[in-house]
Phi, psi and omega in degrees: 000309185294335174294323176298309180299324180290317172300317183294314185290326171299308180301315177300315186289323179292306184292330180300327175257339185277329183289312176293331177295311178300313185297319182290323176295325179280324183263346178074017180228120176250143182262126177297150175270145174135188184294313178261093189277093176268148177268134182248110180281136180298319180294316193279311183234081189290321180301311179295318183295319180300315183290322175288335177284324174298319180297312181298319177294326175289332184282354176276344184304309180304309177304316181291326181291316183296321179291322177296318175299323178292320183292317177301318178297316178296316172307310172304317176297312182296315175306317183299319186281332178280338178288137175289145176290135185262000000 
């Protein structure tokens, strides 16, 4: 049961940042987070755009690690089930 929760939480945290990051990479406009959601254009403010994109990419790490742990745990369980009992 905890494995399903690990997959769900990891995918949620990963995709929560990955989808806007991919959208910003393709369009060149990233939206700042917070109450006043301002759009930052890559051509107008390249330094701020780069900083916001780096922040978004760093925010993807916890979700990615959770998904990686869930995949490794699943693989470990499958290997354990496939080996015959001695």
